[in-house]
KERO-635607 format. One record per residue (C-alpha): residue number from 0; residue in one letter; x, y, z. Coordinates in nm, 3 decimals. Example, Ala and Ser with C-alpha at 12.3 -4.5 7.8 and 13.67 -1.06 7.14 Angstrom:
% residues 2
0; a; 1.230; -0.450; 0.780
1; s; 1.367; -0.106; 0.714
This chain:
% residues 649
0; x; 2.290; 0.753; 3.989
1; x; 2.163; 0.849; 3.671
2; x; 2.347; 1.067; 3.428
3; x; 2.315; 1.450; 3.344
4; x; 2.021; 1.484; 3.116
5; x; 2.218; 1.664; 2.770
6; x; 2.204; 2.005; 2.670
7; x; 1.944; 1.966; 2.393
8; x; 1.707; 1.799; 2.629
9; x; 1.709; 2.127; 2.887
10; x; 1.712; 2.382; 2.628
11; x; 1.409; 2.203; 2.463
12; x; 1.220; 2.275; 2.821
13; x; 1.406; 2.665; 2.817
14; x; 1.006; 2.787; 2.767
15; x; 0.890; 2.660; 3.086
16; x; 0.999; 2.768; 3.459
17; x; 1.333; 2.597; 3.613
18; x; 1.112; 2.394; 3.852
19; x; 0.881; 2.221; 3.571
20; x; 1.195; 2.138; 3.344
21; x; 1.357; 1.971; 3.700
22; x; 1.063; 1.810; 3.769
23; x; 1.003; 1.611; 3.436
24; x; 1.327; 1.504; 3.388
25; x; 1.296; 1.355; 3.748
26; x; 0.984; 1.174; 3.678
27; x; 1.136; 1.040; 3.346
28; x; 1.425; 0.870; 3.552
29; x; 1.235; 0.810; 3.857
30; x; 0.928; 0.677; 3.717
31; x; 1.012; 0.576; 3.380
32; x; 1.374; 0.479; 3.416
33; x; 1.552; 0.679; 3.111
34; x; 1.812; 0.908; 3.198
35; x; 1.685; 1.233; 2.881
36; x; 1.403; 1.247; 2.639
37; x; 1.426; 1.136; 2.259
38; x; 1.388; 1.369; 1.973
39; x; 1.118; 1.668; 2.024
40; x; 0.961; 1.452; 2.354
41; x; 1.084; 1.707; 2.582
42; x; 0.907; 2.022; 2.372
43; x; 0.615; 1.863; 2.341
44; x; 0.618; 1.783; 2.729
45; x; 0.648; 2.160; 2.795
46; x; 0.352; 2.255; 2.565
47; x; 0.118; 2.081; 2.715
48; x; 0.232; 2.103; 3.060
49; x; 0.181; 2.452; 3.035
50; x; -0.144; 2.434; 2.957
51; x; -0.112; 2.445; 2.515
52; x; -0.281; 2.247; 2.287
53; x; -0.041; 1.996; 2.054
54; x; -0.079; 1.756; 1.748
55; x; 0.234; 1.510; 1.748
56; x; 0.318; 1.265; 1.471
57; x; 0.545; 1.061; 1.558
58; x; 0.655; 0.683; 1.418
59; x; 0.541; 0.387; 1.648
60; x; 0.816; 0.323; 1.902
61; x; 0.909; 0.700; 1.921
62; x; 0.811; 0.765; 2.258
63; x; 0.430; 0.905; 2.191
64; x; 0.305; 0.779; 2.560
65; x; 0.497; 0.979; 2.788
66; x; 0.440; 1.285; 2.561
67; x; 0.091; 1.271; 2.745
68; x; 0.169; 1.083; 3.106
69; x; 0.474; 1.328; 3.186
70; x; 0.218; 1.620; 3.189
71; x; -0.064; 1.474; 3.351
72; x; 0.153; 1.435; 3.610
73; x; 0.278; 1.754; 3.619
74; x; -0.059; 1.940; 3.620
75; x; -0.332; 1.913; 3.875
76; x; -0.589; 1.707; 3.798
77; x; -0.647; 1.323; 3.591
78; x; -0.552; 1.306; 3.252
79; x; -0.788; 1.117; 3.028
80; x; -0.662; 0.919; 2.758
81; x; -0.884; 0.832; 2.488
82; x; -0.783; 0.514; 2.324
83; x; -0.972; 0.269; 2.059
84; x; -0.820; -0.032; 2.213
85; x; -1.004; -0.140; 2.485
86; x; -0.857; -0.515; 2.454
87; x; -0.552; -0.318; 2.584
88; x; -0.670; -0.058; 2.843
89; x; -0.633; -0.355; 3.134
90; x; -0.237; -0.415; 3.044
91; x; -0.189; -0.053; 2.958
92; x; -0.338; 0.031; 3.333
93; x; -0.121; -0.235; 3.508
94; x; 0.154; -0.140; 3.341
95; x; 0.092; 0.190; 3.431
96; x; 0.020; 0.026; 3.843
97; x; 0.357; -0.095; 3.839
98; x; 0.562; 0.181; 3.798
99; x; 0.373; 0.368; 4.080
100; x; 0.104; 0.548; 3.907
101; x; -0.248; 0.605; 3.971
102; x; -0.463; 0.493; 3.681
103; x; -0.797; 0.334; 3.555
104; x; -1.021; 0.266; 3.304
105; x; -1.386; 0.277; 3.200
106; x; -1.512; 0.102; 2.944
107; x; -1.789; -0.190; 2.851
108; x; -1.540; -0.501; 3.048
109; x; -1.655; -0.366; 3.364
110; x; -1.949; -0.468; 3.576
111; x; -2.137; -0.132; 3.697
112; x; -2.020; -0.171; 4.048
113; x; -1.646; -0.154; 3.941
114; x; -1.732; 0.112; 3.695
115; x; -1.895; 0.326; 4.014
116; x; -1.584; 0.290; 4.170
117; x; -1.338; 0.443; 3.924
118; x; -1.588; 0.738; 3.941
119; x; -1.556; 0.773; 4.262
120; x; -1.180; 0.782; 4.249
121; x; -1.232; 1.016; 3.951
122; x; -1.424; 1.299; 4.162
123; x; -1.210; 1.244; 4.489
124; x; -0.884; 1.299; 4.265
125; x; -0.741; 0.965; 4.369
126; x; -0.644; 0.915; 3.971
127; x; -0.362; 1.013; 3.748
128; x; -0.499; 0.888; 3.441
129; x; -0.789; 0.740; 3.300
130; x; -0.844; 0.507; 3.011
131; x; -1.144; 0.540; 2.798
132; x; -1.310; 0.444; 2.480
133; x; -1.422; 0.758; 2.235
134; x; -1.752; 0.584; 2.248
135; x; -1.777; 0.648; 2.598
136; x; -1.605; 0.979; 2.629
137; x; -1.956; 1.118; 2.374
138; x; -2.171; 0.998; 2.609
139; x; -2.350; 1.316; 2.769
140; x; -2.381; 1.148; 3.122
141; x; -2.003; 1.062; 3.067
142; x; -1.950; 1.475; 2.965
143; x; -2.119; 1.539; 3.295
144; x; -1.930; 1.340; 3.535
145; x; -1.597; 1.481; 3.376
146; x; -1.747; 1.830; 3.421
147; x; -1.757; 1.742; 3.820
148; x; -1.367; 1.661; 3.822
149; x; -1.091; 1.825; 3.805
150; x; -0.877; 1.727; 3.462
151; x; -0.549; 1.789; 3.397
152; x; -0.537; 1.718; 2.988
153; x; -0.705; 1.529; 2.715
154; x; -0.496; 1.299; 2.526
155; x; -0.623; 1.147; 2.222
156; x; -0.449; 0.839; 2.083
157; x; -0.450; 0.701; 1.745
158; x; -0.597; 1.040; 1.607
159; x; -0.576; 0.917; 1.277
160; x; -0.909; 0.755; 1.352
161; x; -1.073; 1.088; 1.278
162; x; -1.012; 1.098; 0.957
163; x; -1.359; 1.018; 0.760
164; x; -1.125; 0.897; 0.436
165; x; -0.848; 0.772; 0.584
166; x; -0.752; 0.400; 0.625
167; x; -0.873; 0.340; 0.968
168; x; -1.162; 0.576; 1.036
169; x; -1.393; 0.564; 1.331
170; x; -1.709; 0.758; 1.359
171; x; -1.724; 0.790; 1.759
172; x; -1.372; 1.028; 1.713
173; x; -1.616; 1.246; 1.529
174; x; -1.771; 1.345; 1.833
175; x; -1.453; 1.462; 1.997
176; x; -1.476; 1.794; 1.867
177; x; -1.689; 1.891; 2.131
178; x; -1.406; 1.842; 2.397
179; x; -1.310; 2.229; 2.260
180; x; -1.607; 2.388; 2.364
181; x; -1.693; 2.129; 2.661
182; x; -1.388; 2.163; 2.818
183; x; -1.190; 2.507; 2.666
184; x; -0.972; 2.543; 2.986
185; x; -0.839; 2.182; 2.944
186; x; -0.526; 2.138; 2.685
187; x; -0.564; 1.865; 2.421
188; x; -0.308; 1.678; 2.271
189; x; -0.351; 1.458; 1.982
190; x; -0.126; 1.174; 1.889
191; x; -0.082; 0.914; 1.576
192; x; 0.183; 0.751; 1.409
193; x; 0.012; 0.727; 1.095
194; x; -0.092; 1.038; 0.913
195; x; -0.027; 1.145; 0.567
196; x; 0.003; 1.565; 0.470
197; x; -0.391; 1.512; 0.394
198; x; -0.445; 1.313; 0.738
199; x; -0.299; 1.565; 0.888
200; x; -0.507; 1.849; 0.785
201; x; -0.833; 1.674; 0.850
202; x; -0.760; 1.562; 1.193
203; x; -0.615; 1.939; 1.292
204; x; -0.987; 2.040; 1.134
205; x; -1.194; 1.771; 1.329
206; x; -1.088; 1.781; 1.628
207; x; -1.045; 2.186; 1.595
208; x; -0.691; 2.184; 1.731
209; x; -0.586; 2.497; 1.448
210; x; -0.461; 2.678; 1.735
211; x; -0.221; 2.402; 1.858
212; x; 0.147; 2.355; 1.810
213; x; 0.253; 2.072; 1.556
214; x; 0.543; 1.853; 1.582
215; x; 0.594; 1.625; 1.349
216; x; 0.901; 1.373; 1.351
217; x; 1.046; 1.182; 1.089
218; x; 0.860; 0.870; 0.977
219; x; 1.246; 0.669; 0.913
220; x; 1.295; 0.339; 1.068
221; x; 1.627; 0.299; 0.996
222; x; 1.683; -0.020; 1.166
223; x; 1.388; -0.191; 0.975
224; x; 1.442; -0.379; 0.625
225; x; 1.171; -0.355; 0.387
226; x; 1.182; -0.630; 0.134
227; x; 0.860; -0.750; -0.084
228; x; 0.885; -1.017; -0.341
229; x; 0.638; -1.189; -0.568
230; x; 0.392; -1.452; -0.435
231; x; 0.431; -1.775; -0.508
232; x; 0.445; -2.034; -0.258
233; x; 0.415; -1.787; 0.042
234; x; 0.424; -2.022; 0.321
235; x; 0.693; -2.203; 0.214
236; x; 0.872; -1.828; 0.159
237; x; 0.755; -1.766; 0.505
238; x; 0.945; -2.091; 0.645
239; x; 1.235; -1.977; 0.497
240; x; 1.264; -1.653; 0.619
241; x; 1.188; -1.766; 0.977
242; x; 1.418; -2.053; 0.950
243; x; 1.719; -1.869; 0.743
244; x; 1.692; -1.553; 0.933
245; x; 1.462; -1.531; 1.245
246; x; 1.516; -1.877; 1.412
247; x; 1.400; -1.825; 1.765
248; x; 1.317; -1.443; 1.741
249; x; 0.947; -1.338; 1.807
250; x; 0.732; -1.217; 1.481
251; x; 0.453; -1.122; 1.363
252; x; 0.237; -1.276; 1.029
253; x; -0.044; -1.100; 0.891
254; x; -0.284; -1.288; 0.690
255; x; -0.619; -1.136; 0.575
256; x; -0.867; -1.413; 0.632
257; x; -0.927; -1.546; 0.941
258; x; -0.970; -1.917; 0.815
259; x; -0.558; -1.800; 0.632
260; x; -0.470; -1.703; 1.018
261; x; -0.553; -2.045; 1.139
262; x; -0.457; -2.279; 0.883
263; x; -0.102; -2.093; 0.846
264; x; -0.037; -2.107; 1.246
265; x; -0.122; -2.456; 1.277
266; x; 0.112; -2.473; 0.930
267; x; 0.413; -2.340; 1.135
268; x; 0.330; -2.582; 1.433
269; x; 0.352; -2.882; 1.263
270; x; 0.712; -2.786; 1.160
271; x; 0.798; -2.695; 1.496
272; x; 0.792; -2.323; 1.521
273; x; 0.631; -2.171; 1.814
274; x; 0.286; -2.001; 1.647
275; x; -0.085; -1.887; 1.790
276; x; -0.382; -1.714; 1.608
277; x; -0.538; -1.436; 1.689
278; x; -0.824; -1.293; 1.536
279; x; -1.162; -1.103; 1.627
280; x; -1.349; -1.426; 1.564
281; x; -1.187; -1.586; 1.866
282; x; -1.344; -1.591; 2.185
283; x; -1.234; -1.310; 2.406
284; x; -1.080; -1.527; 2.674
285; x; -0.885; -1.716; 2.373
286; x; -0.726; -1.347; 2.250
287; x; -0.625; -1.235; 2.628
288; x; -0.445; -1.588; 2.643
289; x; -0.269; -1.609; 2.330
290; x; -0.193; -1.138; 2.317
291; x; -0.036; -1.183; 2.705
292; x; 0.167; -1.497; 2.595
293; x; 0.307; -1.325; 2.325
294; x; 0.377; -1.026; 2.514
295; x; 0.550; -1.245; 2.800
296; x; 0.767; -1.467; 2.598
297; x; 1.022; -1.508; 2.386
298; x; 1.033; -1.661; 2.003
299; x; 0.677; -1.705; 1.990
300; x; 0.512; -1.586; 1.633
301; x; 0.177; -1.465; 1.647
302; x; -0.012; -1.496; 1.342
303; x; -0.286; -1.237; 1.306
304; x; -0.524; -1.047; 1.080
305; x; -0.528; -0.607; 1.121
306; x; -0.726; -0.675; 1.435
307; x; -0.391; -0.729; 1.677
308; x; -0.102; -0.525; 1.728
309; x; -0.222; -0.140; 1.797
310; x; -0.129; -0.046; 2.139
311; x; 0.149; -0.377; 2.105
312; x; 0.444; -0.264; 2.346
313; x; 0.684; -0.556; 2.272
314; x; 1.033; -0.427; 2.185
315; x; 1.175; -0.727; 2.039
316; x; 0.925; -0.822; 1.776
317; x; 1.241; -0.914; 1.521
318; x; 1.043; -0.905; 1.193
319; x; 0.684; -0.886; 1.095
320; x; 0.559; -1.050; 0.793
321; x; 0.241; -0.973; 0.521
322; x; 0.124; -1.319; 0.361
323; x; -0.133; -1.089; 0.184
324; x; -0.148; -0.696; 0.032
325; x; -0.275; -0.468; 0.290
326; x; -0.524; -0.196; 0.192
327; x; -0.282; 0.087; 0.235
328; x; 0.048; 0.213; 0.324
329; x; -0.057; 0.357; 0.640
330; x; -0.188; 0.013; 0.759
331; x; 0.142; -0.092; 0.605
332; x; 0.358; 0.120; 0.797
333; x; 0.121; 0.098; 1.130
334; x; 0.217; -0.288; 1.111
335; x; 0.566; -0.297; 1.011
336; x; 0.648; -0.059; 1.257
337; x; 0.602; -0.292; 1.537
338; x; 0.928; -0.467; 1.442
339; x; 1.210; -0.326; 1.595
340; x; 1.097; -0.124; 1.830
341; x; 1.424; -0.171; 2.043
342; x; 1.589; -0.008; 1.788
343; x; 1.782; -0.333; 1.695
344; x; 1.796; -0.439; 1.322
345; x; 1.475; -0.592; 1.211
346; x; 1.301; -0.728; 0.877
347; x; 0.919; -0.617; 0.730
348; x; 0.878; -0.889; 0.459
349; x; 0.597; -0.914; 0.232
350; x; 0.484; -1.175; -0.051
351; x; 0.231; -1.076; -0.255
352; x; 0.063; -1.103; -0.599
353; x; -0.206; -1.030; -0.870
354; x; -0.439; -1.246; -0.696
355; x; -0.433; -1.008; -0.362
356; x; -0.479; -0.683; -0.619
357; x; -0.818; -0.877; -0.773
358; x; -0.941; -0.923; -0.412
359; x; -0.894; -0.642; -0.223
360; x; -1.034; -0.460; -0.581
361; x; -1.350; -0.700; -0.568
362; x; -1.387; -0.683; -0.175
363; x; -1.362; -0.249; -0.214
364; x; -1.658; -0.296; -0.544
365; x; -1.874; -0.552; -0.346
366; x; -1.878; -0.296; -0.079
367; x; -2.154; -0.075; 0.075
368; x; -1.929; 0.219; 0.115
369; x; -2.052; 0.532; -0.043
370; x; -1.845; 0.583; -0.458
371; x; -1.651; 0.856; -0.274
372; x; -1.508; 0.649; 0.010
373; x; -1.487; 0.359; -0.301
374; x; -1.261; 0.605; -0.490
375; x; -1.053; 0.664; -0.197
376; x; -1.009; 0.299; -0.125
377; x; -0.869; 0.229; -0.461
378; x; -0.644; 0.535; -0.434
379; x; -0.481; 0.366; -0.107
380; x; -0.506; 0.012; -0.276
381; x; -0.283; 0.165; -0.620
382; x; -0.034; 0.333; -0.335
383; x; 0.009; 0.026; -0.202
384; x; 0.052; -0.157; -0.509
385; x; 0.298; 0.131; -0.667
386; x; 0.525; 0.101; -0.346
387; x; 0.522; -0.284; -0.412
388; x; 0.635; -0.269; -0.764
389; x; 0.897; 0.025; -0.778
390; x; 1.241; -0.014; -0.894
391; x; 1.359; 0.243; -0.676
392; x; 1.438; 0.279; -0.309
393; x; 1.129; 0.138; -0.113
394; x; 1.215; 0.358; 0.195
395; x; 1.239; 0.698; -0.044
396; x; 0.862; 0.614; -0.182
397; x; 0.754; 0.463; 0.183
398; x; 0.863; 0.840; 0.340
399; x; 0.705; 1.067; 0.016
400; x; 0.362; 0.889; 0.079
401; x; 0.389; 1.079; 0.379
402; x; 0.503; 1.425; 0.254
403; x; 0.889; 1.356; 0.362
404; x; 1.201; 1.367; 0.138
405; x; 1.513; 1.110; 0.147
406; x; 1.758; 0.939; 0.023
407; x; 1.809; 0.553; -0.133
408; x; 1.861; 0.386; 0.264
409; x; 2.073; 0.096; 0.154
410; x; 1.874; -0.087; 0.402
411; x; 1.570; -0.225; 0.156
412; x; 1.557; -0.518; -0.133
413; x; 1.576; -0.299; -0.433
414; x; 1.896; -0.095; -0.269
415; x; 2.058; -0.433; -0.167
416; x; 1.958; -0.616; -0.502
417; x; 1.907; -0.296; -0.762
418; x; 1.652; -0.506; -0.991
419; x; 1.687; -0.537; -1.346
420; x; 1.499; -0.302; -1.633
421; x; 1.458; -0.323; -1.969
422; x; 1.235; -0.146; -2.245
423; x; 0.878; -0.262; -2.231
424; x; 0.723; -0.044; -2.499
425; x; 0.678; -0.310; -2.717
426; x; 0.541; -0.561; -2.494
427; x; 0.297; -0.354; -2.340
428; x; 0.153; -0.312; -2.664
429; x; 0.144; -0.661; -2.706
430; x; -0.042; -0.720; -2.362
431; x; -0.295; -0.443; -2.433
432; x; -0.325; -0.552; -2.793
433; x; -0.450; -0.897; -2.622
434; x; -0.674; -0.738; -2.408
435; x; -0.855; -0.515; -2.678
436; x; -0.871; -0.803; -2.953
437; x; -1.029; -1.036; -2.661
438; x; -1.276; -0.765; -2.573
439; x; -1.384; -0.673; -2.941
440; x; -1.366; -0.984; -3.066
441; x; -1.457; -1.218; -2.850
442; x; -1.663; -1.014; -2.581
443; x; -1.408; -1.125; -2.334
444; x; -1.248; -1.013; -2.067
445; x; -1.027; -1.230; -1.847
446; x; -0.793; -1.197; -1.555
447; x; -0.416; -1.189; -1.643
448; x; -0.343; -1.562; -1.647
449; x; -0.587; -1.596; -1.958
450; x; -0.427; -1.307; -2.119
451; x; -0.076; -1.463; -2.089
452; x; -0.205; -1.808; -2.206
453; x; -0.303; -1.646; -2.526
454; x; 0.022; -1.431; -2.542
455; x; 0.218; -1.756; -2.527
456; x; -0.016; -1.998; -2.765
457; x; -0.082; -2.215; -2.495
458; x; -0.380; -2.409; -2.545
459; x; -0.590; -2.453; -2.280
460; x; -0.986; -2.610; -2.215
461; x; -1.039; -2.245; -2.187
462; x; -0.873; -2.095; -2.529
463; x; -1.015; -2.428; -2.740
464; x; -1.351; -2.323; -2.583
465; x; -1.311; -2.006; -2.703
466; x; -1.132; -2.042; -3.039
467; x; -0.834; -1.808; -2.899
468; x; -0.616; -1.947; -3.161
469; x; -0.769; -1.747; -3.392
470; x; -0.750; -1.448; -3.282
471; x; -0.464; -1.248; -3.449
472; x; -0.259; -1.186; -3.131
473; x; -0.233; -1.561; -3.081
474; x; 0.139; -1.670; -2.984
475; x; 0.277; -1.312; -3.036
476; x; 0.435; -1.310; -2.664
477; x; 0.639; -1.608; -2.704
478; x; 0.953; -1.436; -2.639
479; x; 0.874; -1.362; -2.269
480; x; 0.809; -1.612; -1.958
481; x; 0.492; -1.656; -1.797
482; x; 0.661; -1.482; -1.489
483; x; 0.822; -1.232; -1.711
484; x; 0.480; -1.153; -1.867
485; x; 0.293; -1.147; -1.478
486; x; 0.574; -0.890; -1.370
487; x; 0.522; -0.704; -1.677
488; x; 0.136; -0.671; -1.602
489; x; 0.196; -0.582; -1.231
490; x; 0.443; -0.319; -1.356
491; x; 0.147; -0.199; -1.622
492; x; -0.092; -0.210; -1.301
493; x; 0.072; -0.023; -1.054
494; x; 0.191; 0.295; -1.302
495; x; -0.188; 0.295; -1.375
496; x; -0.115; 0.216; -1.754
497; x; -0.454; 0.046; -1.795
498; x; -0.638; 0.332; -1.747
499; x; -0.461; 0.586; -1.931
500; x; -0.601; 0.696; -2.271
501; x; -0.463; 0.507; -2.555
502; x; -0.368; 0.814; -2.733
503; x; -0.171; 0.958; -2.434
504; x; 0.137; 1.109; -2.531
505; x; 0.532; 0.889; -2.514
506; x; 0.739; 0.999; -2.271
507; x; 0.992; 1.051; -2.543
508; x; 0.965; 1.342; -2.864
509; x; 1.128; 1.067; -3.092
510; x; 0.829; 0.789; -2.977
511; x; 0.574; 1.066; -3.029
512; x; 0.265; 0.910; -3.254
513; x; 0.137; 1.162; -3.488
514; x; -0.207; 1.164; -3.474
515; x; -0.398; 0.898; -3.651
516; x; -0.548; 0.926; -3.998
517; x; -0.626; 0.607; -4.087
518; x; -0.907; 0.365; -3.983
519; x; -0.855; 0.113; -3.739
520; x; -0.678; -0.224; -3.882
521; x; -0.648; -0.540; -3.757
522; x; -0.378; -0.758; -3.660
523; x; -0.226; -1.037; -3.896
524; x; -0.432; -1.335; -3.874
525; x; -0.196; -1.626; -3.684
526; x; 0.031; -1.863; -3.855
527; x; -0.168; -2.189; -3.895
528; x; -0.150; -2.357; -4.224
529; x; -0.569; -2.390; -4.309
530; x; -0.563; -2.017; -4.215
531; x; -0.288; -1.917; -4.413
532; x; -0.464; -2.099; -4.723
533; x; -0.765; -1.930; -4.677
534; x; -0.644; -1.575; -4.684
535; x; -0.414; -1.682; -4.966
536; x; -0.733; -1.721; -5.164
537; x; -0.922; -1.435; -4.978
538; x; -0.645; -1.246; -5.163
539; x; -0.661; -1.371; -5.506
540; x; -1.081; -1.294; -5.505
541; x; -1.177; -0.956; -5.597
542; x; -1.207; -0.663; -5.326
543; x; -1.500; -0.658; -5.149
544; x; -1.714; -0.323; -5.180
545; x; -1.619; -0.101; -4.861
546; x; -1.858; -0.132; -4.591
547; x; -2.130; 0.140; -4.553
548; x; -1.970; 0.422; -4.304
549; x; -2.053; 0.325; -3.915
550; x; -2.335; 0.529; -3.734
551; x; -2.170; 0.784; -3.490
552; x; -2.263; 0.936; -3.175
553; x; -2.080; 1.263; -3.244
554; x; -2.259; 1.572; -3.267
555; x; -2.289; 1.731; -3.604
556; x; -1.969; 1.973; -3.660
557; x; -1.776; 1.747; -3.392
558; x; -1.407; 1.711; -3.473
559; x; -1.314; 1.323; -3.585
560; x; -0.986; 1.170; -3.481
561; x; -1.021; 0.978; -3.790
562; x; -0.894; 1.125; -4.130
563; x; -1.063; 1.173; -4.460
564; x; -0.918; 1.004; -4.778
565; x; -0.651; 1.211; -4.963
566; x; -0.581; 1.387; -4.619
567; x; -0.174; 1.564; -4.596
568; x; 0.063; 1.275; -4.491
569; x; 0.158; 1.559; -4.188
570; x; -0.195; 1.388; -4.008
571; x; -0.123; 1.016; -4.101
572; x; 0.060; 0.729; -3.904
573; x; 0.433; 0.827; -3.759
574; x; 0.710; 0.662; -3.923
575; x; 0.831; 0.666; -3.612
576; x; 1.117; 0.341; -3.533
577; x; 1.060; 0.217; -3.190
578; x; 1.337; -0.042; -3.076
579; x; 1.345; -0.279; -2.818
580; x; 1.633; -0.289; -2.556
581; x; 1.744; -0.513; -2.293
582; x; 2.030; -0.552; -2.102
583; x; 2.073; -0.905; -2.183
584; x; 2.021; -0.895; -2.555
585; x; 1.986; -0.604; -2.757
586; x; 1.765; -0.621; -2.986
587; x; 1.713; -0.350; -3.311
588; x; 1.440; -0.337; -3.638
589; x; 1.265; -0.143; -3.778
590; x; 0.875; -0.111; -3.899
591; x; 0.741; -0.111; -4.261
592; x; 0.429; -0.109; -4.420
593; x; 0.330; -0.423; -4.569
594; x; 0.043; -0.494; -4.825
595; x; -0.118; -0.800; -4.924
596; x; -0.209; -0.832; -5.344
597; x; -0.523; -0.685; -5.253
598; x; -0.385; -0.305; -5.166
599; x; -0.658; -0.173; -5.218
600; x; -0.888; -0.268; -4.958
601; x; -0.798; -0.081; -4.580
602; x; -0.871; -0.427; -4.460
603; x; -0.561; -0.604; -4.571
604; x; -0.280; -0.336; -4.447
605; x; -0.099; -0.420; -4.136
606; x; 0.259; -0.390; -4.005
607; x; 0.535; -0.624; -3.999
608; x; 0.854; -0.628; -3.824
609; x; 1.175; -0.557; -4.095
610; x; 1.443; -0.777; -3.832
611; x; 1.824; -0.685; -3.866
612; x; 2.075; -0.998; -4.005
613; x; 2.209; -1.057; -3.627
614; x; 1.856; -1.133; -3.556
615; x; 1.684; -1.284; -3.821
616; x; 1.468; -1.531; -3.713
617; x; 1.196; -1.814; -3.895
618; x; 0.882; -1.824; -3.807
619; x; 0.533; -1.977; -3.962
620; x; 0.356; -1.681; -3.771
621; x; 0.263; -1.390; -3.891
622; x; 0.443; -1.105; -3.761
623; x; 0.245; -0.896; -3.494
624; x; 0.298; -0.495; -3.480
625; x; 0.032; -0.249; -3.266
626; x; -0.250; -0.054; -3.401
627; x; -0.223; 0.313; -3.332
628; x; -0.484; 0.290; -3.043
629; x; -0.191; 0.076; -2.890
630; x; 0.104; 0.306; -2.874
631; x; 0.248; 0.341; -2.480
632; x; 0.490; 0.558; -2.306
633; x; 0.850; 0.349; -2.243
634; x; 0.807; 0.225; -1.880
635; x; 1.096; 0.059; -1.701
636; x; 0.971; -0.348; -1.566
637; x; 1.122; -0.491; -1.286
638; x; 1.250; -0.829; -1.402
639; x; 1.485; -1.025; -1.147
640; x; 1.811; -1.237; -1.306
641; x; 1.724; -1.462; -1.552
642; x; 1.778; -1.822; -1.516
643; x; 1.906; -1.815; -1.902
644; x; 2.051; -1.499; -1.980
645; x; 2.054; -1.607; -2.364
646; x; 1.700; -1.532; -2.358
647; x; 1.508; -1.222; -2.472
648; x; 1.336; -0.985; -2.197
């Protein structure tokens, strides 16, 4: 015998009459086996059952389906469910028929005589729920069919697909706006589990649901532990996760490509872990078989592309892993939300690296979409990268993206193991200086690997062929390891530093350089002996006549960044003294102007570091220092605990 419903559930239905309230609770208990509603389910059901429209934003596993299934049973007629999930309609209908609900579907998988039989059932009033895809619903023939039937409601599932600039846009959803005009007396309910504030506004407008009542639940899934780590050996990292924490559990592993799906599934199977592949390139009967086995079996792992998961109702998925960077936070949230639908502790784990970012950007730039579409895709990717590189609570940033505030959760990797941070101003200056030198002096643009090689002074076939050892920035970053440089690059990319103008003001007034008044000067030359001798000989030679001024594209009378000779000192280079601080090894020094014997030449002036006595180092390399265009704000950089605490950050 079921327990009485709690008081808050009854009060949520207070706007409806007592008969509808009691009947809704009876259906919930008798048909679905639950004793009470969760969250705002009761209020949503009452809104739709009484004939009103509703827009529902509810997290995955929050019980969205009950919000239209119960009103369809309460009202006269058939409830029409619009869903993009053709492959899952048969399973959804079978699950409803198992609990006594008269349900059917109309899609392209049916033979003509089967579709005609379903249409006859609809017209005869023999169906409680009818599922169909949006592309079928907008057909004139289907509209005429529905106008001849008695309809209880329209339920638009995965309503975020109507957002033209969302992460999962489907053009056929745009045609659903006609429902308001073609069926003015039929209530509509739009549901989604992933919608930002902008997507929420857009779907409301495109579906003409401005007069609907809106229900926005919290997107927080407190039982899911979010963990993101740098990609090293992703399959080995995944194997450690499974064997150490989720042995014998069901899980989903997402990969970017079909080939990666198949090789990863085989790799896991070869190591005794039951795994199946799933992607759109497999034959339909294979996909169906793998999907059914995953839904019914325990301890099975599905390795899939994003083609898998939407609409999957398996409550005991204990982990969701990503071996590649998702395209957007919406997609990431939707995919990780398939874990722990039963409310028990689950894991959302991801391994990512700079290669993922490069691949995604190439995919965006090489796509056939409009420039506005590409700009939107880049924005989604930037937000995803920022989530990966945050040093704050991941859950806070995730919920903030959806417009919801929260406090640190204590159940994500950055809360459980707070990352160490250090002042990376100098590192950022060195990094950008290396990029600028490669571009201006060699006309070259490389990925992060070659830039790091230049900073570390590491010889390779490419660096030797390009004579990178002749650059003034060769080997200026030896105080950091390759891993730390890659971490710094990811942080700068995540914060958008690469897009900022070099003259962006620093966050601290004490570090804000004055406007530049001197011409750009090259950094010091490298510390190789032959070049040192050549430099000394050049210094003893008479100074070369000044080069003629370069032509300018500026219109006459426009302001110039460079100051004329003899300009007041207030317009010259700042004398600010940046410092390098680290939780593992503090460093404090100063910067002084150094001139060679030919001090009259502007090109012979540079910046030299004067170290404090406690940290004095001997080096044959000439010290490097930033030029004015390379100053950046202070950025904390995420560096995990080092193996040798005595090394600088």
